C-alpha positions, 0 to 999 in steps of 0.5 A: 500493513496499512493498519500498522502503518497508521499507527506510526502515523500517529506516533511519528508526528507526535514525536516530531511535534513534541520533541522538535525545538525543545528549548522553546517547549521545555525551557526548564530542561534545555538551555539555549546554548546547549546542543539541542539549542544549536540543533533544534530538530536533533532530539526527535531525529535521535528518538527515531534513530532509537526506534529503528535500532530497536526494530533491527534488534527485534528483527535480528533476535526474535524473528525466526526464518520461515524459508524451508531451504534456510532452516538451520538443520539444512546448514552444513553440520546440522543435517538432522532435522528436529522433531515436530518440524513439518515440511511445507506442502508447497514448494519454496517458490509457492511462499511468495507466488501463491496468494494467502487468500483468494482475492477474487472473492472481494467480500472476503477481504478486510483488515480483521475479517476472517477469510476462508480460502476457496479456490479451484486448481487444475494439475496436469501430469504426464502418463508416468505421473510426473508433473508437466513442465509449466514454462514461465510467461514471457515478458510480453505476456507478463505486462498485459495491458491491464497490468500496465494500466493498473501500474500507471494508476498506481504511479499517478495516485502515488504522485499526488498522494505524495504532494499531499503529504509534502505540502500539508505540513508546509502549508499548516506552518506558512505564514497566514495572510494578513488581510483575510477579509479582503479575500474572496473565492474568485480572488487570491488564495495567498499563505498558509495557516500559520500554525506552530510545529507543536500544533502541526505534530498534534494534528497530524497525529490525529490524523493518524487516529483518523487513518486507523479508524478508516483502515480498521473499520470503513475499509473492510465494510467498504470492500464487503459492500461495493467490492474492489473494482467499484471502490477503486473507481469511486475513490479515484473519481472523487480523489480531486476533491481532497486537493481542491478544498484545502486552499480555502482553509485560509478563508476560515476564521480562527475558530473554524481553522481546526474543524476545517483541517480535520474535515479536509483530512478525513475526506483525504484519508477516506480516499487515499487509504481506500485507494492504495490497498485496493490498487495492490489487490487489483494488480495481484489479480491482473498477474497472468501467472504466479511466476510473473508476480515478481516482475509485476511487483518490481515494476509497480514498486519502481513506478511508485519510487519514481513518482514519489521521487519527482513529487516532492520537488515539483510540489515544493516548486509550485508552492514556491511559485505560489508564494511569489504570486500570492496564490499558493493554491496553485500547487494544491490544484496542480495535484487535483489536475493530476488526480483528474487525469488519474480518474480519466485514466481509470475508465481506460483500464480493462475490467476483466479479472486475472484468473488465480493460477498456481505452479505445481510440481511432482512431490512425494506423497509421503511428504504431504501433511496437514499444514495451515488452517482447517478452513482452506477449501481447494477443488482440484482437478487432475488431467492427463497432459496431452501432446500439442497437435495430437487429438484428444481422445474421449477417455482423456477428456475426463479427469483422472482425479477430482477432490 
């Protein structure tokens, strides 16, 4: 998903850069008195609306329903199931609660890497063969310290990452300070880079290409080399650098502005693109049980949405204050300060990993069929379920079945 997102990050800015203000960019095709002369940003918005319409049509007409309980033959008047359709091994809820890969095996995670599923499961059954009831974890157990701390880390990252995305185009297009030579590293850092909308669109599209490379090549290699937790700590500690260096672009001469911009964007992409999927993996690993993933995901999504909501107006307010003070670096360095707080908070997160667990229910043996990849390797241990408080006999300690 981040890889496809990066593809959109190439196309989106290009659409904005090339089609905004069409009267100025394509005077032979668009006239000043026309519709696009009155609304210079209408054309790229129409194009984006067309993309959304195409997405709706593709999703409605071409995507097939995968939920076992919502198949067409289960609707009224469609009682017969077509030939060749298999019933999934796992119950319906497993499609959203069971991980697609064993994320505890850090080296197996990558954008393009083939993944072999290798996990241990323990099933408990009653003497009559029925599955033991597995109660859902309570709210106090769902939101453990590790889950809460990782969610806070996600919120902090989402906040300062959103401020970067918000400030960068403004900083690029803000009027360049007149007397660059009078500036020093210890005095005012005023203004922006004075780039055009077209130039900003091209730069952001190239940034999307850089993001594609980081997501498709660097992230899998880093995950295999360092592991998920070490990546998280490294990128979190280094993240303030991405914000601290941006204001100094105004001190560069014109011929070095573009190289400086791409260096800043590359540093940011290396840190940000590695951080986001790693945080999501760690949050999923920290879930105490599959049945709690929905609530944990809801908490993480809500936290991220809330931080994104406040990030843009606060960053914009600080940038406006910086313009009045002839010190626009204040907005960037405020984000660097938040990133420093995130780095300090990361050291307080417990490092133990959450165990992968599965919700198992009794099922008719005749319904078992081969579904999925041949490369699934599952070690299953079936044990008797002993009543609480009763002494466990020696023969009951032995597994009924081990495959």
